[in-house]
C-alpha positions as protocol buffer text, in pm:
chain_id: "A"
residue {
  index: 1
  type: MET
  ca { x: 245 y: -54 z: 525 }
}
residue {
  index: 2
  type: ILE
  ca { x: 355 y: -179 z: 182 }
}
residue {
  index: 3
  type: SER
  ca { x: 300 y: -550 z: 116 }
}
residue {
  index: 4
  type: ILE
  ca { x: 579 y: -739 z: -64 }
}
residue {
  index: 5
  type: ILE
  ca { x: 469 y: -1077 z: -201 }
}
residue {
  index: 6
  type: TYR
  ca { x: 770 y: -1301 z: -249 }
}
residue {
  index: 7
  type: SER
  ca { x: 886 y: -1662 z: -223 }
}
residue {
  index: 8
  type: ASP
  ca { x: 1222 y: -1829 z: -279 }
}
residue {
  index: 9
  type: LYS
  ca { x: 1029 y: -2071 z: -500 }
}
residue {
  index: 10
  type: PHE
  ca { x: 1044 y: -1807 z: -773 }
}
residue {
  index: 11
  type: LEU
  ca { x: 1416 y: -1882 z: -797 }
}
residue {
  index: 12
  type: LEU
  ca { x: 1337 y: -2237 z: -915 }
}
residue {
  index: 13
  type: HIS
  ca { x: 1231 y: -2124 z: -1263 }
}
residue {
  index: 14
  type: LYS
  ca { x: 1545 y: -2187 z: -1466 }
}
residue {
  index: 15
  type: THR
  ca { x: 1644 y: -2049 z: -1804 }
}
residue {
  index: 16
  type: SER
  ca { x: 1958 y: -2108 z: -2010 }
}
residue {
  index: 17
  type: ASP
  ca { x: 2314 y: -2007 z: -1925 }
}
residue {
  index: 18
  type: ASN
  ca { x: 2365 y: -1630 z: -1956 }
}
residue {
  index: 19
  type: HIS
  ca { x: 1992 y: -1575 z: -2008 }
}
residue {
  index: 20
  type: PRO
  ca { x: 1891 y: -1223 z: -1895 }
}
residue {
  index: 21
  type: GLU
  ca { x: 1578 y: -1345 z: -1712 }
}
residue {
  index: 22
  type: ARG
  ca { x: 1756 y: -1535 z: -1435 }
}
residue {
  index: 23
  type: PRO
  ca { x: 1708 y: -1603 z: -1063 }
}
residue {
  index: 24
  type: GLU
  ca { x: 1978 y: -1349 z: -976 }
}
residue {
  index: 25
  type: ARG
  ca { x: 1730 y: -1075 z: -1063 }
}
residue {
  index: 26
  type: LEU
  ca { x: 1525 y: -1149 z: -752 }
}
residue {
  index: 27
  type: ARG
  ca { x: 1829 y: -1219 z: -539 }
}
residue {
  index: 28
  type: ALA
  ca { x: 1965 y: -873 z: -626 }
}
residue {
  index: 29
  type: ILE
  ca { x: 1638 y: -705 z: -528 }
}
residue {
  index: 30
  type: ILE
  ca { x: 1606 y: -894 z: -199 }
}
residue {
  index: 31
  type: GLU
  ca { x: 1970 y: -823 z: -108 }
}
residue {
  index: 32
  type: ALA
  ca { x: 1931 y: -453 z: -187 }
}
residue {
  index: 33
  type: LEU
  ca { x: 1614 y: -428 z: 21 }
}
residue {
  index: 34
  type: GLY
  ca { x: 1795 y: -598 z: 310 }
}
residue {
  index: 35
  type: GLN
  ca { x: 2069 y: -335 z: 298 }
}
residue {
  index: 36
  type: GLN
  ca { x: 1829 y: -45 z: 337 }
}
residue {
  index: 37
  type: THR
  ca { x: 1888 y: 150 z: 656 }
}
residue {
  index: 38
  type: ASP
  ca { x: 1570 y: 356 z: 608 }
}
residue {
  index: 39
  type: ASN
  ca { x: 1273 y: 255 z: 818 }
}
residue {
  index: 40
  type: LEU
  ca { x: 1076 y: 103 z: 530 }
}
residue {
  index: 41
  type: LEU
  ca { x: 736 y: -20 z: 643 }
}
residue {
  index: 42
  type: LEU
  ca { x: 730 y: -349 z: 453 }
}
residue {
  index: 43
  type: HIS
  ca { x: 493 y: -637 z: 511 }
}
residue {
  index: 44
  type: TRP
  ca { x: 648 y: -952 z: 366 }
}
residue {
  index: 45
  type: VAL
  ca { x: 393 y: -1208 z: 245 }
}
residue {
  index: 46
  type: GLU
  ca { x: 433 y: -1562 z: 115 }
}
residue {
  index: 47
  type: PRO
  ca { x: 218 y: -1610 z: -196 }
}
residue {
  index: 48
  type: THR
  ca { x: -86 y: -1833 z: -166 }
}
residue {
  index: 49
  type: SER
  ca { x: -65 y: -2174 z: -332 }
}
residue {
  index: 50
  type: ARG
  ca { x: -371 y: -2207 z: -554 }
}
residue {
  index: 51
  type: ASP
  ca { x: -462 y: -2472 z: -810 }
}
residue {
  index: 52
  type: LEU
  ca { x: -523 y: -2236 z: -1100 }
}
residue {
  index: 53
  type: ARG
  ca { x: -538 y: -2483 z: -1389 }
}
residue {
  index: 54
  type: LYS
  ca { x: -912 y: -2444 z: -1448 }
}
residue {
  index: 55
  type: TYR
  ca { x: -902 y: -2071 z: -1380 }
}
residue {
  index: 56
  type: LEU
  ca { x: -630 y: -2018 z: -1639 }
}
residue {
  index: 57
  type: ASN
  ca { x: -856 y: -2167 z: -1906 }
}
residue {
  index: 58
  type: ARG
  ca { x: -1037 y: -1833 z: -1912 }
}
residue {
  index: 59
  type: PHE
  ca { x: -725 y: -1664 z: -2043 }
}
residue {
  index: 60
  type: HIS
  ca { x: -502 y: -1925 z: -2204 }
}
residue {
  index: 61
  type: SER
  ca { x: -607 y: -2218 z: -2420 }
}
residue {
  index: 62
  type: SER
  ca { x: -626 y: -2552 z: -2243 }
}
residue {
  index: 63
  type: LYS
  ca { x: -391 y: -2691 z: -2508 }
}
residue {
  index: 64
  type: TYR
  ca { x: -125 y: -2433 z: -2424 }
}
residue {
  index: 65
  type: ILE
  ca { x: -161 y: -2477 z: -2047 }
}
residue {
  index: 66
  type: GLN
  ca { x: -126 y: -2853 z: -2087 }
}
residue {
  index: 67
  type: LYS
  ca { x: 177 y: -2804 z: -2309 }
}
residue {
  index: 68
  type: VAL
  ca { x: 355 y: -2597 z: -2043 }
}
residue {
  index: 69
  type: GLU
  ca { x: 275 y: -2856 z: -1777 }
}
residue {
  index: 70
  type: ASP
  ca { x: 382 y: -3147 z: -1995 }
}
residue {
  index: 71
  type: MET
  ca { x: 702 y: -2970 z: -2095 }
}
residue {
  index: 72
  type: ALA
  ca { x: 789 y: -2917 z: -1728 }
}
residue {
  index: 73
  type: ASN
  ca { x: 703 y: -3274 z: -1632 }
}
residue {
  index: 74
  type: ASN
  ca { x: 925 y: -3404 z: -1913 }
}
residue {
  index: 75
  type: GLY
  ca { x: 1233 y: -3214 z: -1802 }
}
residue {
  index: 76
  type: GLY
  ca { x: 1180 y: -2877 z: -1972 }
}
residue {
  index: 77
  type: GLY
  ca { x: 1188 y: -2714 z: -2312 }
}
residue {
  index: 78
  type: ASN
  ca { x: 1125 y: -2378 z: -2467 }
}
residue {
  index: 79
  type: PHE
  ca { x: 886 y: -2163 z: -2667 }
}
residue {
  index: 80
  type: TYR
  ca { x: 1091 y: -1978 z: -2924 }
}
residue {
  index: 81
  type: GLU
  ca { x: 1461 y: -1933 z: -2847 }
}
residue {
  index: 82
  type: ASP
  ca { x: 1424 y: -1719 z: -2536 }
}
residue {
  index: 83
  type: THR
  ca { x: 1122 y: -1850 z: -2343 }
}
residue {
  index: 84
  type: PHE
  ca { x: 1216 y: -2146 z: -2129 }
}
residue {
  index: 85
  type: VAL
  ca { x: 1030 y: -2405 z: -1925 }
}
residue {
  index: 86
  type: SER
  ca { x: 1231 y: -2597 z: -1665 }
}
residue {
  index: 87
  type: PRO
  ca { x: 1105 y: -2884 z: -1447 }
}
residue {
  index: 88
  type: ASP
  ca { x: 971 y: -2644 z: -1182 }
}
residue {
  index: 89
  type: SER
  ca { x: 851 y: -2371 z: -1418 }
}
residue {
  index: 90
  type: PHE
  ca { x: 485 y: -2470 z: -1445 }
}
residue {
  index: 91
  type: ASN
  ca { x: 427 y: -2463 z: -1070 }
}
residue {
  index: 92
  type: VAL
  ca { x: 639 y: -2151 z: -1028 }
}
residue {
  index: 93
  type: ALA
  ca { x: 444 y: -1971 z: -1302 }
}
residue {
  index: 94
  type: LEU
  ca { x: 117 y: -2067 z: -1130 }
}
residue {
  index: 95
  type: LEU
  ca { x: 256 y: -1928 z: -805 }
}
residue {
  index: 96
  type: ALA
  ca { x: 349 y: -1604 z: -984 }
}
residue {
  index: 97
  type: VAL
  ca { x: -10 y: -1560 z: -1101 }
}
residue {
  index: 98
  type: SER
  ca { x: -127 y: -1633 z: -748 }
}
residue {
  index: 99
  type: ALA
  ca { x: 110 y: -1371 z: -607 }
}
residue {
  index: 100
  type: TRP
  ca { x: -42 y: -1104 z: -830 }
}
residue {
  index: 101
  type: MET
  ca { x: -385 y: -1213 z: -703 }
}
residue {
  index: 102
  type: ASP
  ca { x: -259 y: -1183 z: -346 }
}
residue {
  index: 103
  type: GLY
  ca { x: -148 y: -830 z: -430 }
}
residue {
  index: 104
  type: ILE
  ca { x: -501 y: -749 z: -540 }
}
residue {
  index: 105
  type: ASN
  ca { x: -647 y: -888 z: -218 }
}
residue {
  index: 106
  type: LEU
  ca { x: -395 y: -712 z: 7 }
}
residue {
  index: 107
  type: THR
  ca { x: -431 y: -375 z: -162 }
}
residue {
  index: 108
  type: LEU
  ca { x: -811 y: -391 z: -154 }
}
residue {
  index: 109
  type: LYS
  ca { x: -799 y: -487 z: 215 }
}
residue {
  index: 110
  type: THR
  ca { x: -545 y: -230 z: 332 }
}
residue {
  index: 111
  type: GLY
  ca { x: -590 y: 52 z: 83 }
}
residue {
  index: 112
  type: TYR
  ca { x: -213 y: 64 z: 34 }
}
residue {
  index: 113
  type: PRO
  ca { x: 17 y: -50 z: -248 }
}
residue {
  index: 114
  type: SER
  ca { x: 157 y: -399 z: -283 }
}
residue {
  index: 115
  type: PHE
  ca { x: 444 y: -536 z: -490 }
}
residue {
  index: 116
  type: ALA
  ca { x: 456 y: -889 z: -635 }
}
residue {
  index: 117
  type: LEU
  ca { x: 826 y: -973 z: -668 }
}
residue {
  index: 118
  type: VAL
  ca { x: 786 y: -1270 z: -900 }
}
residue {
  index: 119
  type: ARG
  ca { x: 923 y: -1450 z: -1198 }
}
residue {
  index: 120
  type: PRO
  ca { x: 863 y: -1556 z: -1467 }
}
residue {
  index: 121
  type: PRO
  ca { x: 720 y: -1229 z: -1600 }
}
residue {
  index: 122
  type: GLY
  ca { x: 397 y: -1230 z: -1796 }
}
residue {
  index: 123
  type: HIS
  ca { x: 309 y: -937 z: -2020 }
}
residue {
  index: 124
  type: HIS
  ca { x: 416 y: -1106 z: -2346 }
}
residue {
  index: 125
  type: ALA
  ca { x: 227 y: -1431 z: -2279 }
}
residue {
  index: 126
  type: LEU
  ca { x: -46 y: -1473 z: -2540 }
}
residue {
  index: 127
  type: GLN
  ca { x: -360 y: -1682 z: -2523 }
}
residue {
  index: 128
  type: ASN
  ca { x: -201 y: -1971 z: -2712 }
}
residue {
  index: 129
  type: THR
  ca { x: 171 y: -1942 z: -2645 }
}
residue {
  index: 130
  type: GLY
  ca { x: 442 y: -1807 z: -2423 }
}
residue {
  index: 131
  type: MET
  ca { x: 698 y: -1564 z: -2561 }
}
residue {
  index: 132
  type: GLY
  ca { x: 946 y: -1299 z: -2452 }
}
residue {
  index: 133
  type: PHE
  ca { x: 1044 y: -1483 z: -2131 }
}
residue {
  index: 134
  type: CYS
  ca { x: 675 y: -1498 z: -2026 }
}
residue {
  index: 135
  type: LEU
  ca { x: 456 y: -1802 z: -1959 }
}
residue {
  index: 136
  type: PHE
  ca { x: 122 y: -1678 z: -1819 }
}
residue {
  index: 137
  type: ALA
  ca { x: -33 y: -1331 z: -1848 }
}
residue {
  index: 138
  type: ASN
  ca { x: 6 y: -1223 z: -1486 }
}
residue {
  index: 139
  type: ALA
  ca { x: -118 y: -863 z: -1514 }
}
residue {
  index: 140
  type: ALA
  ca { x: -415 y: -936 z: -1738 }
}
residue {
  index: 141
  type: ILE
  ca { x: -527 y: -1227 z: -1519 }
}
residue {
  index: 142
  type: ALA
  ca { x: -491 y: -1010 z: -1209 }
}
residue {
  index: 143
  type: ALA
  ca { x: -707 y: -739 z: -1366 }
}
residue {
  index: 144
  type: HIS
  ca { x: -986 y: -983 z: -1445 }
}
residue {
  index: 145
  type: TYR
  ca { x: -954 y: -1132 z: -1097 }
}
residue {
  index: 146
  type: ALA
  ca { x: -986 y: -786 z: -943 }
}
residue {
  index: 147
  type: LEU
  ca { x: -1315 y: -730 z: -1123 }
}
residue {
  index: 148
  type: GLU
  ca { x: -1456 y: -1033 z: -940 }
}
residue {
  index: 149
  type: GLN
  ca { x: -1398 y: -865 z: -603 }
}
residue {
  index: 150
  type: PRO
  ca { x: -1666 y: -659 z: -423 }
}
residue {
  index: 151
  type: ASP
  ca { x: -1691 y: -292 z: -515 }
}
residue {
  index: 152
  type: VAL
  ca { x: -1444 y: -318 z: -804 }
}
residue {
  index: 153
  type: GLU
  ca { x: -1601 y: -201 z: -1129 }
}
residue {
  index: 154
  type: ARG
  ca { x: -1304 y: -59 z: -1319 }
}
residue {
  index: 155
  type: VAL
  ca { x: -940 y: -163 z: -1321 }
}
residue {
  index: 156
  type: ALA
  ca { x: -657 y: 19 z: -1499 }
}
residue {
  index: 157
  type: ILE
  ca { x: -323 y: -129 z: -1605 }
}
residue {
  index: 158
  type: LEU
  ca { x: -11 y: 78 z: -1663 }
}
residue {
  index: 159
  type: ASP
  ca { x: 275 y: -103 z: -1836 }
}
residue {
  index: 160
  type: TRP
  ca { x: 599 y: 95 z: -1815 }
}
residue {
  index: 161
  type: ASP
  ca { x: 826 y: -188 z: -1930 }
}
residue {
  index: 162
  type: VAL
  ca { x: 1044 y: -85 z: -2225 }
}
residue {
  index: 163
  type: HIS
  ca { x: 866 y: -350 z: -2437 }
}
residue {
  index: 164
  type: HIS
  ca { x: 500 y: -340 z: -2534 }
}
residue {
  index: 165
  type: GLY
  ca { x: 283 y: -580 z: -2333 }
}
residue {
  index: 166
  type: ASN
  ca { x: 125 y: -753 z: -2629 }
}
residue {
  index: 167
  type: GLY
  ca { x: -9 y: -1040 z: -2421 }
}
residue {
  index: 168
  type: THR
  ca { x: -174 y: -806 z: -2174 }
}
residue {
  index: 169
  type: GLN
  ca { x: -337 y: -608 z: -2454 }
}
residue {
  index: 170
  type: GLU
  ca { x: -469 y: -922 z: -2624 }
}
residue {
  index: 171
  type: LEU
  ca { x: -645 y: -1030 z: -2306 }
}
residue {
  index: 172
  type: VAL
  ca { x: -796 y: -697 z: -2192 }
}
residue {
  index: 173
  type: GLU
  ca { x: -863 y: -481 z: -2498 }
}
residue {
  index: 174
  type: ASN
  ca { x: -1218 y: -615 z: -2541 }
}
residue {
  index: 175
  type: ASN
  ca { x: -1324 y: -559 z: -2181 }
}
residue {
  index: 176
  type: PRO
  ca { x: -1489 y: -221 z: -2114 }
}
residue {
  index: 177
  type: HIS
  ca { x: -1409 y: -250 z: -1743 }
}
residue {
  index: 178
  type: ILE
  ca { x: -1031 y: -260 z: -1798 }
}
residue {
  index: 179
  type: ALA
  ca { x: -816 y: 23 z: -1932 }
}
residue {
  index: 180
  type: LEU
  ca { x: -459 y: -32 z: -2047 }
}
residue {
  index: 181
  type: CYS
  ca { x: -185 y: 224 z: -2098 }
}
residue {
  index: 182
  type: SER
  ca { x: 149 y: 100 z: -2229 }
}
residue {
  index: 183
  type: ILE
  ca { x: 450 y: 326 z: -2272 }
}
residue {
  index: 184
  type: HIS
  ca { x: 722 y: 147 z: -2466 }
}
residue {
  index: 185
  type: GLN
  ca { x: 1016 y: 192 z: -2699 }
}
residue {
  index: 186
  type: SER
  ca { x: 923 y: 163 z: -3066 }
}
residue {
  index: 187
  type: PRO
  ca { x: 1020 y: 21 z: -3306 }
}
residue {
  index: 188
  type: PHE
  ca { x: 1128 y: -261 z: -3077 }
}
residue {
  index: 189
  type: PHE
  ca { x: 1037 y: -615 z: -2973 }
}
residue {
  index: 190
  type: PRO
  ca { x: 764 y: -744 z: -2996 }
}
residue {
  index: 191
  type: PHE
  ca { x: 688 y: -486 z: -3269 }
}
residue {
  index: 192
  type: THR
  ca { x: 330 y: -434 z: -3151 }
}
residue {
  index: 193
  type: GLY
  ca { x: 154 y: -155 z: -2965 }
}
residue {
  index: 194
  type: ARG
  ca { x: 73 y: 91 z: -3240 }
}
residue {
  index: 195
  type: GLU
  ca { x: -85 y: 417 z: -3125 }
}
residue {
  index: 196
  type: GLU
  ca { x: -380 y: 360 z: -3359 }
}
residue {
  index: 197
  type: GLU
  ca { x: -481 y: 60 z: -3147 }
}
residue {
  index: 198
  type: ARG
  ca { x: -740 y: 198 z: -2908 }
}
residue {
  index: 199
  type: GLY
  ca { x: -922 y: -112 z: -2787 }
}
residue {
  index: 200
  type: ALA
  ca { x: -1285 y: -206 z: -2847 }
}
residue {
  index: 201
  type: TYR
  ca { x: -1404 y: 64 z: -2604 }
}
residue {
  index: 202
  type: ASP
  ca { x: -1136 y: 329 z: -2647 }
}
residue {
  index: 203
  type: ASN
  ca { x: -979 y: 167 z: -2343 }
}
residue {
  index: 204
  type: VAL
  ca { x: -623 y: 124 z: -2474 }
}
residue {
  index: 205
  type: LEU
  ca { x: -356 y: 392 z: -2494 }
}
residue {
  index: 206
  type: ASN
  ca { x: -25 y: 295 z: -2652 }
}
residue {
  index: 207
  type: ILE
  ca { x: 251 y: 553 z: -2626 }
}
residue {
  index: 208
  type: ARG
  ca { x: 568 y: 493 z: -2821 }
}
residue {
  index: 209
  type: VAL
  ca { x: 895 y: 649 z: -2708 }
}
residue {
  index: 210
  type: LYS
  ca { x: 1218 y: 679 z: -2900 }
}
residue {
  index: 211
  type: GLN
  ca { x: 1559 y: 532 z: -2842 }
}
residue {
  index: 212
  type: GLY
  ca { x: 1750 y: 767 z: -2613 }
}
residue {
  index: 213
  type: ASN
  ca { x: 1447 y: 919 z: -2440 }
}
residue {
  index: 214
  type: SER
  ca { x: 1497 y: 1000 z: -2072 }
}
residue {
  index: 215
  type: ILE
  ca { x: 1291 y: 1134 z: -1782 }
}
residue {
  index: 216
  type: LYS
  ca { x: 1297 y: 1467 z: -1965 }
}
residue {
  index: 217
  type: GLU
  ca { x: 1058 y: 1311 z: -2218 }
}
residue {
  index: 218
  type: TYR
  ca { x: 887 y: 1062 z: -1986 }
}
residue {
  index: 219
  type: LYS
  ca { x: 769 y: 1305 z: -1718 }
}
residue {
  index: 220
  type: PRO
  ca { x: 566 y: 1532 z: -1951 }
}
residue {
  index: 221
  type: ILE
  ca { x: 427 y: 1225 z: -2128 }
}
residue {
  index: 222
  type: PHE
  ca { x: 305 y: 1097 z: -1793 }
}
residue {
  index: 223
  type: GLU
  ca { x: 167 y: 1435 z: -1689 }
}
residue {
  index: 224
  type: GLU
  ca { x: -3 y: 1515 z: -2019 }
}
residue {
  index: 225
  type: ARG
  ca { x: -112 y: 1175 z: -2149 }
}
residue {
  index: 226
  type: VAL
  ca { x: -72 y: 879 z: -1912 }
}
residue {
  index: 227
  type: ILE
  ca { x: -218 y: 1027 z: -1595 }
}
residue {
  index: 228
  type: PRO
  ca { x: -514 y: 1203 z: -1765 }
}
residue {
  index: 229
  type: PHE
  ca { x: -605 y: 883 z: -1950 }
}
residue {
  index: 230
  type: LEU
  ca { x: -602 y: 680 z: -1630 }
}
residue {
  index: 231
  type: LEU
  ca { x: -785 y: 948 z: -1430 }
}
residue {
  index: 232
  type: ASP
  ca { x: -1059 y: 974 z: -1691 }
}
residue {
  index: 233
  type: PHE
  ca { x: -1120 y: 601 z: -1653 }
}
residue {
  index: 234
  type: GLN
  ca { x: -1169 y: 645 z: -1276 }
}
residue {
  index: 235
  type: PRO
  ca { x: -1029 y: 305 z: -1178 }
}
residue {
  index: 236
  type: ASN
  ca { x: -1102 y: 146 z: -843 }
}
residue {
  index: 237
  type: LEU
  ca { x: -743 y: 26 z: -844 }
}
residue {
  index: 238
  type: LEU
  ca { x: -435 y: 45 z: -1063 }
}
residue {
  index: 239
  type: ILE
  ca { x: -210 y: -243 z: -1170 }
}
residue {
  index: 240
  type: VAL
  ca { x: 144 y: -154 z: -1278 }
}
residue {
  index: 241
  type: SER
  ca { x: 337 y: -395 z: -1498 }
}
residue {
  index: 242
  type: ALA
  ca { x: 662 y: -281 z: -1348 }
}
residue {
  index: 243
  type: GLY
  ca { x: 939 y: -353 z: -1592 }
}
residue {
  index: 244
  type: TYR
  ca { x: 1269 y: -177 z: -1529 }
}
residue {
  index: 245
  type: ASP
  ca { x: 1444 y: -240 z: -1861 }
}
residue {
  index: 246
  type: ALA
  ca { x: 1400 y: 123 z: -1966 }
}
residue {
  index: 247
  type: ASN
  ca { x: 1700 y: 195 z: -1746 }
}
residue {
  index: 248
  type: GLU
  ca { x: 1999 y: 336 z: -1932 }
}
residue {
  index: 249
  type: ALA
  ca { x: 2217 y: 60 z: -1783 }
}
residue {
  index: 250
  type: ASP
  ca { x: 1994 y: -216 z: -1921 }
}
residue {
  index: 251
  type: SER
  ca { x: 2117 y: -370 z: -2246 }
}
residue {
  index: 252
  type: LEU
  ca { x: 1772 y: -498 z: -2346 }
}
residue {
  index: 253
  type: GLY
  ca { x: 1647 y: -148 z: -2418 }
}
residue {
  index: 254
  type: TRP
  ca { x: 1781 y: 183 z: -2540 }
}
residue {
  index: 255
  type: VAL
  ca { x: 1588 y: 424 z: -2321 }
}
residue {
  index: 256
  type: LYS
  ca { x: 1779 y: 633 z: -2067 }
}
residue {
  index: 257
  type: LEU
  ca { x: 1581 y: 632 z: -1746 }
}
residue {
  index: 258
  type: GLN
  ca { x: 1770 y: 622 z: -1415 }
}
residue {
  index: 259
  type: PRO
  ca { x: 1662 y: 430 z: -1103 }
}
residue {
  index: 260
  type: GLU
  ca { x: 1552 y: 747 z: -924 }
}
residue {
  index: 261
  type: ASP
  ca { x: 1320 y: 828 z: -1214 }
}
residue {
  index: 262
  type: TYR
  ca { x: 1097 y: 536 z: -1117 }
}
residue {
  index: 263
  type: GLY
  ca { x: 1032 y: 711 z: -788 }
}
residue {
  index: 264
  type: ILE
  ca { x: 907 y: 1011 z: -986 }
}
residue {
  index: 265
  type: LEU
  ca { x: 681 y: 795 z: -1201 }
}
residue {
  index: 266
  type: THR
  ca { x: 551 y: 609 z: -896 }
}
residue {
  index: 267
  type: LYS
  ca { x: 456 y: 932 z: -720 }
}
residue {
  index: 268
  type: LEU
  ca { x: 264 y: 1043 z: -1029 }
}
residue {
  index: 269
  type: CYS
  ca { x: 73 y: 714 z: -1021 }
}
residue {
  index: 270
  type: LEU
  ca { x: -3 y: 756 z: -651 }
}
residue {
  index: 271
  type: GLY
  ca { x: -176 y: 1080 z: -745 }
}
residue {
  index: 272
  type: ILE
  ca { x: -441 y: 864 z: -909 }
}
residue {
  index: 273
  type: THR
  ca { x: -489 y: 619 z: -624 }
}
residue {
  index: 274
  type: ARG
  ca { x: -298 y: 456 z: -341 }
}
residue {
  index: 275
  type: LYS
  ca { x: -458 y: 127 z: -440 }
}
residue {
  index: 276
  type: ILE
  ca { x: -177 y: 14 z: -668 }
}
residue {
  index: 277
  type: ILE
  ca { x: -46 y: -336 z: -734 }
}
residue {
  index: 278
  type: PHE
  ca { x: 304 y: -344 z: -879 }
}
residue {
  index: 279
  type: GLY
  ca { x: 420 y: -667 z: -1041 }
}
residue {
  index: 280
  type: LEU
  ca { x: 771 y: -730 z: -1166 }
}
residue {
  index: 281
  type: GLU
  ca { x: 812 y: -766 z: -1540 }
}
residue {
  index: 282
  type: GLY
  ca { x: 1146 y: -685 z: -1708 }
}
residue {
  index: 283
  type: GLY
  ca { x: 1471 y: -535 z: -1585 }
}
residue {
  index: 284
  type: TYR
  ca { x: 1792 y: -729 z: -1637 }
}
residue {
  index: 285
  type: GLU
  ca { x: 2091 y: -521 z: -1528 }
}
residue {
  index: 286
  type: LEU
  ca { x: 2100 y: -627 z: -1166 }
}
residue {
  index: 287
  type: ASN
  ca { x: 2204 y: -307 z: -991 }
}
residue {
  index: 288
  type: SER
  ca { x: 1974 y: -71 z: -1180 }
}
residue {
  index: 289
  type: LEU
  ca { x: 1689 y: -321 z: -1142 }
}
residue {
  index: 290
  type: ALA
  ca { x: 1734 y: -348 z: -765 }
}
residue {
  index: 291
  type: GLN
  ca { x: 1776 y: 27 z: -715 }
}
residue {
  index: 292
  type: SER
  ca { x: 1471 y: 101 z: -931 }
}
residue {
  index: 293
  type: VAL
  ca { x: 1253 y: -133 z: -726 }
}
residue {
  index: 294
  type: ILE
  ca { x: 1379 y: 38 z: -411 }
}
residue {
  index: 295
  type: GLN
  ca { x: 1290 y: 379 z: -554 }
}
residue {
  index: 296
  type: THR
  ca { x: 940 y: 253 z: -636 }
}
residue {
  index: 297
  type: ILE
  ca { x: 891 y: 115 z: -286 }
}
residue {
  index: 298
  type: LYS
  ca { x: 1035 y: 426 z: -118 }
}
residue {
  index: 299
  type: ALA
  ca { x: 796 y: 646 z: -313 }
}
residue {
  index: 300
  type: CYS
  ca { x: 507 y: 430 z: -194 }
}
residue {
  index: 301
  type: VAL
  ca { x: 622 y: 439 z: 168 }
}
residue {
  index: 302
  type: SER
  ca { x: 672 y: 816 z: 170 }
}
residue {
  index: 303
  type: SER
  ca { x: 340 y: 882 z: 0 }
}
residue {
  index: 304
  type: CYS
  ca { x: 133 y: 637 z: 202 }
}
residue {
  index: 305
  type: SER
  ca { x: 170 y: 736 z: 563 }
}
residue {
  index: 306
  type: PRO
  ca { x: -89 y: 558 z: 779 }
}
residue {
  index: 307
  type: TRP
  ca { x: -175 y: 900 z: 921 }
}
residue {
  index: 308
  type: ASP
  ca { x: -282 y: 1042 z: 583 }
}
């Protein structure tokens, strides 16, 4: 049984006209899942409403958190030209963090994967500012939260978004109990994620791919570098920052993955552990985004039979 954490409240985070990070992203995914004729074993879960203001102070500065809240309460605004706060965005962003936490709890309880279908995304959110469509550092916060749970000593994060998760790296690279692997197009926004960056405990692996790379390049990279790195860390669970903007159809990247390729990558991850929490990051071309999420979920369902 695969848990899907979702709420229509995630549609209330508004950006500007023609902005790529828009509510239609989630609508496309939900519609595509509803059209599936396969017997997908999905457990739909409403995210838990938590007051996370004090908790967020561990990861983001109190000044920044207050700024996001004030901006929302005053009708909205933006950080940089592409990172928007609308009147509902503060509460929606808190709910997104909470959904990732719910994914941790569900996966630890059931032993099976979960998927947090949320927005806004989070892997570019830095300690003191939002950027790159992101407000709070969902994946990094979820990793630290996981370490507070019983019998969790090591957590790994895999970020397969086409952009480097600079916010995630900032918040985990000094923790010996968290490993981060990011595979991203370079040179490309946010122009971080150099391969020489290894983290304070050799716990960071940045892998840069070139414009035009496809599954032909990705699969051996996963088999020879990503999976061994994560296996060596021996994580109790794996968090995947699941961005789908490395699709060939997506105009925000120039990598040539296809939706079915995400099923291949997911199966490789399941070879490490079934305890995986996927959380939505990028992916802006609606059809390829929706089909890629379906391929991820199908790979989980087929690989996680309750009779295994």
